[in-house]
PDB file of N, CA, C and O in Angstrom:
ATOM      1  N   MET A   1     151.489 -29.925 201.366  1.00  0.00           N
ATOM      2  CA  MET A   1     152.686 -30.755 200.438  1.00  0.00           C
ATOM      3  C   MET A   1     151.558 -31.682 200.370  1.00  0.00           C
ATOM      4  O   MET A   1     150.728 -31.769 201.275  1.00  0.00           O
ATOM      5  N   PRO A   2     151.526 -32.405 199.251  1.00  0.00           N
ATOM      6  CA  PRO A   2     150.476 -33.362 198.742  1.00  0.00           C
ATOM      7  C   PRO A   2     150.723 -34.668 199.239  1.00  0.00           C
ATOM      8  O   PRO A   2     151.886 -35.029 199.415  1.00  0.00           O
ATOM      9  N   GLN A   3     149.416 -35.695 199.576  1.00  0.00           N
ATOM     10  CA  GLN A   3     149.809 -36.705 199.955  1.00  0.00           C
ATOM     11  C   GLN A   3     150.051 -37.896 199.343  1.00  0.00           C
ATOM     12  O   GLN A   3     149.188 -38.005 198.471  1.00  0.00           O
ATOM     13  N   ALA A   4     150.762 -38.843 199.335  1.00  0.00           N
ATOM     14  CA  ALA A   4     151.291 -39.847 198.674  1.00  0.00           C
ATOM     15  C   ALA A   4     149.863 -40.746 197.717  1.00  0.00           C
ATOM     16  O   ALA A   4     148.961 -41.390 198.254  1.00  0.00           O
ATOM     17  N   GLY A   5     150.008 -40.571 196.564  1.00  0.00           N
ATOM     18  CA  GLY A   5     149.143 -41.553 195.914  1.00  0.00           C
ATOM     19  C   GLY A   5     147.759 -40.325 195.163  1.00  0.00           C
ATOM     20  O   GLY A   5     146.712 -40.592 194.572  1.00  0.00           O
ATOM     21  N   LYS A   6     148.275 -39.231 195.472  1.00  0.00           N
ATOM     22  CA  LYS A   6     147.334 -38.233 194.960  1.00  0.00           C
ATOM     23  C   LYS A   6     147.535 -37.361 194.429  1.00  0.00           C
ATOM     24  O   LYS A   6     148.290 -36.543 194.955  1.00  0.00           O
ATOM     25  N   GLU A   7     146.903 -37.053 192.966  1.00  0.00           N
ATOM     26  CA  GLU A   7     147.482 -36.388 192.396  1.00  0.00           C
ATOM     27  C   GLU A   7     147.050 -34.766 192.627  1.00  0.00           C
ATOM     28  O   GLU A   7     146.012 -34.571 193.260  1.00  0.00           O
ATOM     29  N   LEU A   8     147.871 -33.511 192.097  1.00  0.00           N
ATOM     30  CA  LEU A   8     147.096 -32.468 192.316  1.00  0.00           C
ATOM     31  C   LEU A   8     146.519 -31.993 191.510  1.00  0.00           C
ATOM     32  O   LEU A   8     146.853 -32.126 190.332  1.00  0.00           O
ATOM     33  N   LYS A   9     145.418 -31.252 191.904  1.00  0.00           N
ATOM     34  CA  LYS A   9     144.639 -31.188 190.300  1.00  0.00           C
ATOM     35  C   LYS A   9     144.690 -29.619 190.237  1.00  0.00           C
ATOM     36  O   LYS A   9     144.570 -28.987 191.286  1.00  0.00           O
ATOM     37  N   THR A  10     144.893 -28.869 188.847  1.00  0.00           N
ATOM     38  CA  THR A  10     145.353 -27.350 188.655  1.00  0.00           C
ATOM     39  C   THR A  10     143.985 -26.789 188.352  1.00  0.00           C
ATOM     40  O   THR A  10     142.986 -27.488 188.182  1.00  0.00           O
ATOM     41  N   ASP A  11     144.016 -25.595 188.304  1.00  0.00           N
ATOM     42  CA  ASP A  11     142.798 -25.034 188.138  1.00  0.00           C
ATOM     43  C   ASP A  11     142.828 -24.327 186.573  1.00  0.00           C
ATOM     44  O   ASP A  11     143.271 -23.192 186.401  1.00  0.00           O
ATOM     45  N   HIS A  12     142.506 -24.832 185.911  1.00  0.00           N
ATOM     46  CA  HIS A  12     142.202 -23.993 184.405  1.00  0.00           C
ATOM     47  C   HIS A  12     140.791 -23.530 183.720  1.00  0.00           C
ATOM     48  O   HIS A  12     140.275 -23.750 182.624  1.00  0.00           O
ATOM     49  N   ARG A  13     140.431 -22.828 184.812  1.00  0.00           N
ATOM     50  CA  ARG A  13     139.386 -22.098 184.327  1.00  0.00           C
ATOM     51  C   ARG A  13     139.227 -20.686 183.815  1.00  0.00           C
ATOM     52  O   ARG A  13     139.929 -19.909 184.462  1.00  0.00           O
ATOM     53  N   SER A  14     138.789 -20.326 183.218  1.00  0.00           N
ATOM     54  CA  SER A  14     138.433 -19.098 182.416  1.00  0.00           C
ATOM     55  C   SER A  14     138.027 -18.001 183.316  1.00  0.00           C
ATOM     56  O   SER A  14     137.308 -18.352 184.252  1.00  0.00           O
ATOM     57  N   ALA A  15     138.342 -16.702 183.235  1.00  0.00           N
ATOM     58  CA  ALA A  15     138.163 -15.665 183.653  1.00  0.00           C
ATOM     59  C   ALA A  15     136.615 -15.790 183.776  1.00  0.00           C
ATOM     60  O   ALA A  15     136.152 -15.747 184.916  1.00  0.00           O
ATOM     61  N   ALA A  16     135.804 -15.933 182.769  1.00  0.00           N
ATOM     62  CA  ALA A  16     134.089 -15.839 182.930  1.00  0.00           C
ATOM     63  C   ALA A  16     133.807 -17.010 183.928  1.00  0.00           C
ATOM     64  O   ALA A  16     132.962 -16.919 184.819  1.00  0.00           O
ATOM     65  N   GLU A  17     134.627 -18.184 183.697  1.00  0.00           N
ATOM     66  CA  GLU A  17     134.016 -19.313 185.023  1.00  0.00           C
ATOM     67  C   GLU A  17     134.479 -18.727 185.962  1.00  0.00           C
ATOM     68  O   GLU A  17     133.555 -18.673 186.773  1.00  0.00           O
ATOM     69  N   VAL A  18     135.492 -18.158 186.451  1.00  0.00           N
ATOM     70  CA  VAL A  18     135.592 -17.773 187.692  1.00  0.00           C
ATOM     71  C   VAL A  18     134.542 -16.571 188.252  1.00  0.00           C
ATOM     72  O   VAL A  18     134.050 -16.572 189.380  1.00  0.00           O
ATOM     73  N   GLU A  19     134.299 -15.509 187.174  1.00  0.00           N
ATOM     74  CA  GLU A  19     133.181 -14.883 187.625  1.00  0.00           C
ATOM     75  C   GLU A  19     131.677 -15.287 187.739  1.00  0.00           C
ATOM     76  O   GLU A  19     130.852 -14.696 188.436  1.00  0.00           O
ATOM     77  N   LEU A  20     131.544 -15.896 187.303  1.00  0.00           N
ATOM     78  CA  LEU A  20     130.202 -16.886 186.992  1.00  0.00           C
ATOM     79  C   LEU A  20     130.247 -17.737 188.659  1.00  0.00           C
ATOM     80  O   LEU A  20     129.251 -17.855 189.373  1.00  0.00           O
ATOM     81  N   GLU A  21     131.343 -18.142 188.936  1.00  0.00           N
ATOM     82  CA  GLU A  21     131.538 -18.892 190.249  1.00  0.00           C
ATOM     83  C   GLU A  21     131.012 -17.981 191.472  1.00  0.00           C
ATOM     84  O   GLU A  21     130.088 -18.301 192.220  1.00  0.00           O
ATOM     85  N   LEU A  22     131.610 -17.033 191.530  1.00  0.00           N
ATOM     86  CA  LEU A  22     131.500 -15.947 192.579  1.00  0.00           C
ATOM     87  C   LEU A  22     129.925 -15.513 192.262  1.00  0.00           C
ATOM     88  O   LEU A  22     129.077 -15.578 193.153  1.00  0.00           O
ATOM     89  N   ILE A  23     129.652 -15.124 191.098  1.00  0.00           N
ATOM     90  CA  ILE A  23     128.000 -14.586 191.283  1.00  0.00           C
ATOM     91  C   ILE A  23     127.193 -15.894 191.748  1.00  0.00           C
ATOM     92  O   ILE A  23     126.208 -15.817 192.482  1.00  0.00           O
ATOM     93  N   GLU A  24     127.753 -17.215 191.203  1.00  0.00           N
ATOM     94  CA  GLU A  24     126.937 -18.284 191.956  1.00  0.00           C
ATOM     95  C   GLU A  24     126.716 -18.436 193.495  1.00  0.00           C
ATOM     96  O   GLU A  24     125.744 -18.952 194.047  1.00  0.00           O
ATOM     97  N   ARG A  25     127.938 -17.822 194.135  1.00  0.00           N
ATOM     98  CA  ARG A  25     128.115 -18.120 195.525  1.00  0.00           C
ATOM     99  C   ARG A  25     127.144 -16.610 196.006  1.00  0.00           C
ATOM    100  O   ARG A  25     126.422 -16.727 196.996  1.00  0.00           O
ATOM    101  N   SER A  26     127.170 -15.624 195.470  1.00  0.00           N
ATOM    102  CA  SER A  26     126.566 -14.600 196.302  1.00  0.00           C
ATOM    103  C   SER A  26     124.876 -15.003 195.986  1.00  0.00           C
ATOM    104  O   SER A  26     123.987 -14.899 196.831  1.00  0.00           O
ATOM    105  N   LEU A  27     124.715 -15.407 194.791  1.00  0.00           N
ATOM    106  CA  LEU A  27     123.251 -15.753 194.708  1.00  0.00           C
ATOM    107  C   LEU A  27     122.896 -16.869 195.573  1.00  0.00           C
ATOM    108  O   LEU A  27     121.710 -16.918 195.902  1.00  0.00           O
ATOM    109  N   ASN A  28     123.733 -17.843 196.042  1.00  0.00           N
ATOM    110  CA  ASN A  28     123.567 -19.044 197.116  1.00  0.00           C
ATOM    111  C   ASN A  28     123.136 -18.391 198.497  1.00  0.00           C
ATOM    112  O   ASN A  28     122.277 -18.722 199.315  1.00  0.00           O
ATOM    113  N   THR A  29     124.005 -17.388 198.461  1.00  0.00           N
ATOM    114  CA  THR A  29     123.882 -16.431 199.848  1.00  0.00           C
ATOM    115  C   THR A  29     122.645 -15.846 200.197  1.00  0.00           C
ATOM    116  O   THR A  29     122.123 -15.865 201.312  1.00  0.00           O
ATOM    117  N   VAL A  30     122.093 -15.181 198.880  1.00  0.00           N
ATOM    118  CA  VAL A  30     120.717 -14.551 198.874  1.00  0.00           C
ATOM    119  C   VAL A  30     119.796 -15.503 199.334  1.00  0.00           C
ATOM    120  O   VAL A  30     118.885 -15.340 200.145  1.00  0.00           O
ATOM    121  N   VAL A  31     120.149 -16.566 198.697  1.00  0.00           N
ATOM    122  CA  VAL A  31     118.859 -17.580 199.169  1.00  0.00           C
ATOM    123  C   VAL A  31     118.758 -18.282 200.416  1.00  0.00           C
ATOM    124  O   VAL A  31     117.670 -18.678 200.835  1.00  0.00           O
ATOM    125  N   VAL A  32     119.753 -18.441 200.982  1.00  0.00           N
ATOM    126  CA  VAL A  32     119.753 -18.530 202.383  1.00  0.00           C
ATOM    127  C   VAL A  32     119.144 -17.600 202.874  1.00  0.00           C
ATOM    128  O   VAL A  32     118.040 -17.700 203.408  1.00  0.00           O
ATOM    129  N   GLY A  33     119.845 -16.498 202.743  1.00  0.00           N
ATOM    130  CA  GLY A  33     119.000 -15.348 203.534  1.00  0.00           C
ATOM    131  C   GLY A  33     117.752 -15.090 203.412  1.00  0.00           C
ATOM    132  O   GLY A  33     117.158 -14.480 204.302  1.00  0.00           O
ATOM    133  N   LEU A  34     116.988 -15.610 202.017  1.00  0.00           N
ATOM    134  CA  LEU A  34     115.894 -15.420 201.846  1.00  0.00           C
ATOM    135  C   LEU A  34     114.823 -16.864 202.466  1.00  0.00           C
ATOM    136  O   LEU A  34     113.601 -17.005 202.459  1.00  0.00           O
ATOM    137  N   GLU A  35     115.768 -17.624 202.884  1.00  0.00           N
ATOM    138  CA  GLU A  35     114.887 -18.742 203.440  1.00  0.00           C
ATOM    139  C   GLU A  35     114.617 -18.341 204.859  1.00  0.00           C
ATOM    140  O   GLU A  35     113.568 -18.267 205.498  1.00  0.00           O
ATOM    141  N   ILE A  36     116.161 -18.049 205.235  1.00  0.00           N
ATOM    142  CA  ILE A  36     115.869 -17.631 207.033  1.00  0.00           C
ATOM    143  C   ILE A  36     114.905 -16.704 207.336  1.00  0.00           C
ATOM    144  O   ILE A  36     114.237 -16.826 208.363  1.00  0.00           O
ATOM    145  N   LEU A  37     114.730 -15.685 206.484  1.00  0.00           N
ATOM    146  CA  LEU A  37     113.704 -14.720 206.475  1.00  0.00           C
ATOM    147  C   LEU A  37     112.237 -15.032 206.234  1.00  0.00           C
ATOM    148  O   LEU A  37     111.311 -14.265 206.499  1.00  0.00           O
ATOM    149  N   THR A  38     112.126 -16.257 205.696  1.00  0.00           N
ATOM    150  CA  THR A  38     110.820 -16.734 205.330  1.00  0.00           C
ATOM    151  C   THR A  38     110.520 -17.502 206.450  1.00  0.00           C
ATOM    152  O   THR A  38     109.432 -17.588 207.020  1.00  0.00           O
ATOM    153  N   GLY A  39     111.570 -18.055 206.723  1.00  0.00           N
ATOM    154  CA  GLY A  39     111.147 -18.975 208.202  1.00  0.00           C
ATOM    155  C   GLY A  39     110.559 -18.004 209.447  1.00  0.00           C
ATOM    156  O   GLY A  39     109.553 -18.176 210.134  1.00  0.00           O
ATOM    157  N   ILE A  40     111.412 -17.076 209.480  1.00  0.00           N
ATOM    158  CA  ILE A  40     110.844 -15.942 210.803  1.00  0.00           C
ATOM    159  C   ILE A  40     109.391 -15.314 210.318  1.00  0.00           C
ATOM    160  O   ILE A  40     108.433 -15.036 211.039  1.00  0.00           O
ATOM    161  N   CYS A  41     109.508 -15.178 208.939  1.00  0.00           N
ATOM    162  CA  CYS A  41     108.182 -14.388 208.704  1.00  0.00           C
ATOM    163  C   CYS A  41     106.967 -15.344 208.746  1.00  0.00           C
ATOM    164  O   CYS A  41     105.868 -14.791 208.700  1.00  0.00           O
ATOM    165  N   ALA A  42     106.987 -16.386 208.807  1.00  0.00           N
ATOM    166  CA  ALA A  42     105.777 -17.431 208.741  1.00  0.00           C
ATOM    167  C   ALA A  42     105.629 -17.599 210.109  1.00  0.00           C
ATOM    168  O   ALA A  42     104.539 -18.149 210.263  1.00  0.00           O
ATOM    169  N   GLY A  43     106.316 -17.356 211.499  1.00  0.00           N
ATOM    170  CA  GLY A  43     106.034 -17.135 212.634  1.00  0.00           C
ATOM    171  C   GLY A  43     105.272 -15.777 213.181  1.00  0.00           C
ATOM    172  O   GLY A  43     104.947 -15.607 214.356  1.00  0.00           O
ATOM    173  N   ILE A  44     105.110 -15.094 212.394  1.00  0.00           N
ATOM    174  CA  ILE A  44     104.775 -14.009 212.607  1.00  0.00           C
ATOM    175  C   ILE A  44     103.279 -13.905 212.156  1.00  0.00           C
ATOM    176  O   ILE A  44     103.259 -14.278 210.984  1.00  0.00           O
ATOM    177  N   GLU A  45     102.175 -13.606 212.513  1.00  0.00           N
ATOM    178  CA  GLU A  45     100.720 -13.551 212.285  1.00  0.00           C
ATOM    179  C   GLU A  45     100.774 -11.877 211.603  1.00  0.00           C
ATOM    180  O   GLU A  45     101.761 -11.142 211.631  1.00  0.00           O
ATOM    181  N   GLU A  46      99.489 -11.570 211.037  1.00  0.00           N
ATOM    182  CA  GLU A  46      99.270 -10.691 210.770  1.00  0.00           C
ATOM    183  C   GLU A  46      99.495  -9.667 211.765  1.00  0.00           C
ATOM    184  O   GLU A  46      99.360 -10.002 212.942  1.00  0.00           O
ATOM    185  N   SER A  47      99.854  -8.326 211.459  1.00  0.00           N
ATOM    186  CA  SER A  47      99.381  -7.105 212.739  1.00  0.00           C
ATOM    187  C   SER A  47      98.436  -6.604 212.221  1.00  0.00           C
ATOM    188  O   SER A  47      98.038  -6.647 211.057  1.00  0.00           O
ATOM    189  N   GLU A  48      97.896  -5.899 213.479  1.00  0.00           N
ATOM    190  CA  GLU A  48      96.729  -5.496 213.712  1.00  0.00           C
ATOM    191  C   GLU A  48      97.184  -3.856 213.404  1.00  0.00           C
ATOM    192  O   GLU A  48      98.309  -3.568 213.811  1.00  0.00           O
ATOM    193  N   GLU A  49      96.455  -2.828 212.763  1.00  0.00           N
ATOM    194  CA  GLU A  49      96.487  -1.326 213.031  1.00  0.00           C
ATOM    195  C   GLU A  49      95.959  -1.069 214.248  1.00  0.00           C
ATOM    196  O   GLU A  49      94.983  -1.667 214.702  1.00  0.00           O
ATOM    197  N   VAL A  50      96.674  -0.033 214.913  1.00  0.00           N
ATOM    198  CA  VAL A  50      96.381   0.409 216.699  1.00  0.00           C
ATOM    199  C   VAL A  50      95.985   1.975 215.975  1.00  0.00           C
ATOM    200  O   VAL A  50      96.505   2.590 215.043  1.00  0.00           O
ATOM    201  N   GLU A  51      95.159   2.192 216.613  1.00  0.00           N
ATOM    202  CA  GLU A  51      94.760   3.867 216.670  1.00  0.00           C
ATOM    203  C   GLU A  51      94.381   4.225 217.914  1.00  0.00           C
ATOM    204  O   GLU A  51      93.931   3.562 218.849  1.00  0.00           O
ATOM    205  N   GLU A  52      94.682   5.616 217.763  1.00  0.00           N
ATOM    206  CA  GLU A  52      94.704   6.363 219.014  1.00  0.00           C
ATOM    207  C   GLU A  52      93.263   7.244 218.998  1.00  0.00           C
ATOM    208  O   GLU A  52      92.897   7.802 217.963  1.00  0.00           O
ATOM    209  N   PRO A  53      92.383   7.322 220.409  1.00  0.00           N
ATOM    210  CA  PRO A  53      91.024   7.895 220.070  1.00  0.00           C
ATOM    211  C   PRO A  53      90.944   9.043 219.243  1.00  0.00           C
ATOM    212  O   PRO A  53      89.806   9.407 218.948  1.00  0.00           O
ATOM    213  N   GLU A  54      92.057   9.799 218.732  1.00  0.00           N
ATOM    214  CA  GLU A  54      92.171  11.100 218.322  1.00  0.00           C
ATOM    215  C   GLU A  54      92.097  10.986 216.447  1.00  0.00           C
ATOM    216  O   GLU A  54      91.931  11.758 215.503  1.00  0.00           O
ATOM    217  N   GLY A  55      92.326   9.581 216.661  1.00  0.00           N
ATOM    218  CA  GLY A  55      92.301   8.880 215.029  1.00  0.00           C
ATOM    219  C   GLY A  55      93.765   8.893 214.510  1.00  0.00           C
ATOM    220  O   GLY A  55      93.938   8.755 213.299  1.00  0.00           O
ATOM    221  N   LYS A  56      95.004   9.074 215.472  1.00  0.00           N
ATOM    222  CA  LYS A  56      96.211   9.015 214.682  1.00  0.00           C
ATOM    223  C   LYS A  56      96.605   7.533 215.050  1.00  0.00           C
ATOM    224  O   LYS A  56      96.296   6.872 216.041  1.00  0.00           O
ATOM    225  N   LEU A  57      97.473   7.170 213.827  1.00  0.00           N
ATOM    226  CA  LEU A  57      97.905   5.812 213.720  1.00  0.00           C
ATOM    227  C   LEU A  57      98.979   5.625 214.526  1.00  0.00           C
ATOM    228  O   LEU A  57      99.757   6.580 214.509  1.00  0.00           O
ATOM    229  N   LEU A  58      99.358   4.514 215.385  1.00  0.00           N
ATOM    230  CA  LEU A  58     100.592   4.346 216.286  1.00  0.00           C
ATOM    231  C   LEU A  58     101.001   3.118 215.643  1.00  0.00           C
ATOM    232  O   LEU A  58     100.207   2.464 214.967  1.00  0.00           O
ATOM    233  N   ARG A  59     101.947   2.846 215.784  1.00  0.00           N
ATOM    234  CA  ARG A  59     102.970   1.474 215.550  1.00  0.00           C
ATOM    235  C   ARG A  59     101.837   0.157 215.398  1.00  0.00           C
ATOM    236  O   ARG A  59     100.859   0.097 216.143  1.00  0.00           O
ATOM    237  N   PRO A  60     102.083  -0.788 214.430  1.00  0.00           N
ATOM    238  CA  PRO A  60     101.234  -1.967 214.460  1.00  0.00           C
ATOM    239  C   PRO A  60     101.622  -2.717 215.653  1.00  0.00           C
ATOM    240  O   PRO A  60     102.637  -2.559 216.331  1.00  0.00           O
ATOM    241  N   ALA A  61     100.560  -3.654 215.832  1.00  0.00           N
ATOM    242  CA  ALA A  61     100.920  -4.628 217.107  1.00  0.00           C
ATOM    243  C   ALA A  61     101.002  -5.983 216.262  1.00  0.00           C
ATOM    244  O   ALA A  61     100.218  -6.432 215.425  1.00  0.00           O
ATOM    245  N   ILE A  62     101.963  -6.384 216.655  1.00  0.00           N
ATOM    246  CA  ILE A  62     102.296  -7.853 216.166  1.00  0.00           C
ATOM    247  C   ILE A  62     102.091  -9.141 217.009  1.00  0.00           C
ATOM    248  O   ILE A  62     102.656  -9.306 218.090  1.00  0.00           O
ATOM    249  N   GLN A  63     101.379  -9.902 216.534  1.00  0.00           N
ATOM    250  CA  GLN A  63     101.370 -10.840 217.715  1.00  0.00           C
ATOM    251  C   GLN A  63     102.093 -12.158 217.150  1.00  0.00           C
ATOM    252  O   GLN A  63     102.049 -12.551 215.984  1.00  0.00           O
ATOM    253  N   MET A  64     102.641 -12.645 218.023  1.00  0.00           N
ATOM    254  CA  MET A  64     103.469 -13.744 217.549  1.00  0.00           C
ATOM    255  C   MET A  64     103.175 -15.228 217.907  1.00  0.00           C
ATOM    256  O   MET A  64     103.217 -15.383 219.128  1.00  0.00           O
ATOM    257  N   ARG A  65     102.875 -16.426 217.188  1.00  0.00           N
ATOM    258  CA  ARG A  65     102.223 -17.472 216.962  1.00  0.00           C
ATOM    259  C   ARG A  65     102.617 -18.357 218.375  1.00  0.00           C
ATOM    260  O   ARG A  65     103.793 -18.285 218.730  1.00  0.00           O
ATOM    261  N   SER A  66     101.845 -19.042 219.050  1.00  0.00           N
ATOM    262  CA  SER A  66     102.289 -19.890 220.098  1.00  0.00           C
ATOM    263  C   SER A  66     102.590 -21.162 219.888  1.00  0.00           C
ATOM    264  O   SER A  66     102.972 -21.868 220.821  1.00  0.00           O
TER     265      SER A  66
END
């Protein structure tokens, strides 16, 4: 129910404008995700490769910053 003194605004956007808004929301979601991952990766130092004596490669050892 509308409040007294406030007019209702109608949405007269074209289909293209609605689709562009959906794309923009999706891209903003991707940007936020990349910012989060960038922050996480900034806290991880370069990994060092660990080898077995026979020369077999093991998983990399990751060191966290303190």
